[in-house]
N, C-alpha and C positions, 0 to 999 in steps of 0.2 A: 302531436308531432312537435319536437323541439327544434329550434334553430339556434345557430351560434356554434362556437368552438366546443369541441369535445373536452370534457374535464380532464386534467392531467391525472393519470393513474398514480403517479408518485412512487415513492419508495418507502418501505417500512423496514426497520432494522430492529431486531431483538437479539438478546444474547443470554446465555446461561453458562455456568461453570460446571465442568465435568472433570473431576479429579484436579489436575493442574493445567487444564486446557479450557479456554473460553471458546464456545461455539457461537459465532455471530451469524444469524440467519438473515439473509438479505432477500427481500421480495419486491418485485416490481421492475420499473425501468430505471436503470442507472445511467443518468444523462446529466446534461448541463443544469437542469432545474433541481435534480435530486442528489447530486454528488455531495453537496454539503451535509446532507443527512448521514451518509456513510462516514464522511470525514469526522463529524462530531462524535458519532458512536465509537469509532476507532480511537479517537483521542482519549476517551474515558477508559478504554480497554488496556492501553499500553501500560498504565500505572497500577493495575491491580496487583497487589503483592502475591507472591507464590505461584504465579502463572508462568508456565514455560512455553506454551504454544497457543496459537490462535488458529481456529479453523473458520474460514469464511465459507459458509454454506450458500452457494450461488445457484442452487437447483431451481429456485423460483424467480431468477432474474430473467425477464422477458425481452430486454433490450439493453444494449450498451453502446454508447457513442464514444467519441474520442475523449471527452471530459471524464466519463465514467472509467475509461481505460486508464487515464492519468491518475484517478483515485486508487485504482488497484496497484499501479506502479508505486504510488506514494505509500500504500500499505506495505508493499514489499520492502521499500526503503526503511519504513518505520520499524519493521521487524529486524532488519539488519542492524539498525542503530541501537535498538533496545536489547538485542540478543534473543528475542522470542522466535520460535519457529513459526512460520506462516504457511498454512496449508489451505488449499481451496478444494471444495468438493462440489459435485453436481454441475460442472461446467459443460454446457451444451448449447445448441442452437446458435443464435447470433453471437453470443459471447465467445463460444468456441471458435467460430469463424474469425472474429476480430483478433483473438489471441494468436490464431494460426497465421493469418495474413501478415500480422505485424512481427512475427517471429518471436513472440513472447510466450508462446504456449509452454515451452520448456523452462522458462524462467520461474514458473510457479510449481511448487510441490503439489501436484494435483491427484485427487482420489475420486473414485466414482461416488462414494457416499460419505456422510459424516462418520459413520461407524468405521469405515476403512481408514479414514484419516486419524481417528482416535486411537486405533490400534498401532499406528506408526508415530504417534506424538511422543516427543521426549518427556520424561518425567521430572526433569529439573531444568532450571534456567541456565543457559550457557552464556558466558560473558560475550559481549559484542566482539566480533572478529576484527583483527587489525588488518586483515587482508582486504584488498579492494573488491568491491562487488561488481557484478556484471553491469550495474547501472552507473558505475564510476570507473571506467577503464583507466589504467595508468597511462601516462604519456600524452594524454590529450591536453592541449593548451586550455587554460582557463579562459572564460569569456571576459571581455572587458567590463561586463556588467556584474560579474561576481565580486563580492566584497573582498578586500585584500585580506590575506592571511597574516595574523599577528599585528603588532603595532606598526604605525607608519614609520618609514625610514626618516631620520632627521634630515632637515634641509641643510645643504652645505652652507657653511658660514662664508660671508663675503670676505672676511679677514683671515681665512684659513691659511693663505699662503704667506701671511706676515706682512703684507703691504698695506 
């Protein structure tokens, strides 16, 4: 008999290229402890030349918390920035419930299997769209914590009125 905390199941991420699509297989728990593993893997994927789409195979994801969800949202933003199509496959169980409850289920281009996603994958890279995404709606005020856009405005000169 063993005592103590159960070991963390963790997350494994592997990927392979099929035509102009990278299939990223994610297995395990996508949570606070393991989210950096997915982030690191996807950081390498965005820059692969000749790739038009990325399929996240989530069939073997057994758990997803809010941090894991934020990584999926970051992946969606990354795809919009780079112009890659992002498709997810195998969404079920806890992850399906999380996406449904948060209203994000339809934000992802979702397919039952990797093969289904591959049949719908674009064959060439599209340039990033200039249109706003669902993650950055127009008309929302920016946060005071957001960095300013462009160079800072020059400070008014104390002698500007000639006195």
